C-alpha positions in Angstrom: -42.9 31.0 17.4 -43.9 28.2 15.6 -40.3 27.0 15.4 -40.0 27.7 19.2 -43.1 25.4 19.8 -41.8 22.8 17.4 -38.5 22.9 19.3 -40.4 22.3 22.7 -39.6 25.9 23.8 -41.5 28.6 25.4 -42.0 32.1 23.8 -39.9 33.6 26.4 -36.9 31.8 25.2 -36.8 34.2 22.4 -35.9 37.8 22.9 -36.3 40.7 20.5 -34.6 44.2 20.1 -35.5 46.6 17.8 -32.9 48.2 15.6 -32.8 50.2 12.3 -31.3 48.0 9.9 -27.6 49.5 10.1 -24.3 48.6 11.1 -24.8 50.6 14.2 -27.6 48.9 15.2 -26.0 45.7 15.3 -23.0 47.3 17.5 -25.5 49.0 19.7 -27.8 46.1 20.3 -25.6 43.1 20.6 -24.4 43.9 24.2 -27.9 44.0 25.4 -28.6 40.7 23.7 -25.4 39.0 25.2 -25.7 40.9 28.6 -27.2 39.4 31.8 -27.1 35.7 32.8 -29.3 34.2 30.3 -26.8 34.5 27.2 -28.2 33.4 23.8 -26.6 31.1 21.8 -27.4 32.5 18.3 -29.0 35.7 17.2 -30.6 36.4 13.9 -30.8 39.7 12.6 -33.1 41.5 10.1 -30.3 42.1 7.6 -26.6 41.7 7.0 -25.7 45.3 7.9 -27.0 44.6 11.3 -25.4 41.3 11.8 -22.1 42.7 10.3 -22.4 45.2 13.2 -23.2 42.5 15.6 -20.3 40.4 14.5 -18.0 43.3 15.1 -19.3 43.7 18.5 -18.8 40.3 19.4 -15.3 40.3 18.0 -14.6 43.6 20.3 -16.2 41.9 23.3 -13.8 38.5 22.8 -17.2 36.5 22.0 -16.1 33.7 19.5 -18.4 33.2 16.4 -19.6 30.7 15.9 -18.2 29.1 19.0 -19.9 31.0 21.7 -22.7 32.8 19.6 -24.0 32.1 16.2 -25.3 35.1 14.0 -27.2 34.7 11.0 -29.2 37.2 8.7 -31.2 38.0 5.7 -30.3 39.5 2.1 -27.3 38.1 1.3 -25.5 41.2 0.4 -21.8 41.0 -1.0 -20.5 42.1 2.5 -22.1 38.8 4.1 -19.2 37.0 2.4 -16.3 39.0 3.0 -16.7 39.7 6.7 -15.1 37.0 9.1 -16.4 34.5 9.7 -18.5 34.7 6.6 -22.4 35.0 7.8 -24.8 32.7 7.3 -27.8 34.6 5.5 -30.9 33.9 3.9 -30.7 35.0 0.1 -33.8 37.0 -0.8 -34.6 37.7 -4.6 -34.5 41.3 -3.9 -34.8 42.2 -7.4 -37.7 39.9 -8.2 -39.4 41.2 -5.1 -39.0 44.9 -6.5 -40.3 43.8 -10.0 -43.1 41.8 -8.5 -44.2 45.1 -6.6 -44.1 47.3 -9.7 -46.1 44.6 -11.4 -48.9 44.7 -8.7 -49.1 48.7 -8.5 -49.3 48.9 -12.2 -52.1 46.0 -12.6 -53.9 48.1 -9.8 -53.6 51.3 -11.7 -54.4 49.9 -15.2 -57.6 47.9 -13.5 -58.7 50.9 -11.4 -59.0 48.4 -8.7 -57.5 48.4 -5.2 -54.5 46.4 -4.6 -55.7 43.1 -2.7 -54.4 42.4 0.6 -52.0 39.3 1.0 -48.7 37.9 0.6 -46.9 36.2 -1.8 -43.9 33.9 -1.5 -41.1 34.2 -3.8 -38.4 31.7 -3.4 -35.3 31.9 -1.2 -32.5 30.0 -0.1 -30.1 29.6 3.1 -26.7 30.5 2.3 -24.7 28.6 4.7 -21.4 30.1 5.8 -19.2 30.2 9.0 -21.2 32.1 11.5 -23.3 29.4 12.7 -22.7 26.4 14.5 -24.4 24.1 17.1 -24.4 25.3 20.6 -21.6 24.3 22.8 -22.2 20.9 24.4 -24.7 19.8 21.9 
């Protein structure tokens, strides 16, 4: 929401659909996202599997990615580099995330104290590939 505000866009400029992190979710949700009169210029999927499904559905519908629609995702799994066009994705240190979670649980078990609520940020990076471009006319 902060990014929308910084871009001068109202919250209504963003539309969200709930999937289940699968290829099928991307296939099923893309038509709903791009249907209607206000077609988005970009979609961001929660993970690469969903994005690959959305990319498949876009190809099937004759939507040019990234010419008509940009698609980006999270995780940087191997499939993100194998599809066409290759997906722009956020590389997350999944192994380090899991290791840190185990460390937090082990510390709580050892100390007998409950796990403190909060969040930690581990390093991440944007892997720019071919599925994202500036909107047409910009």
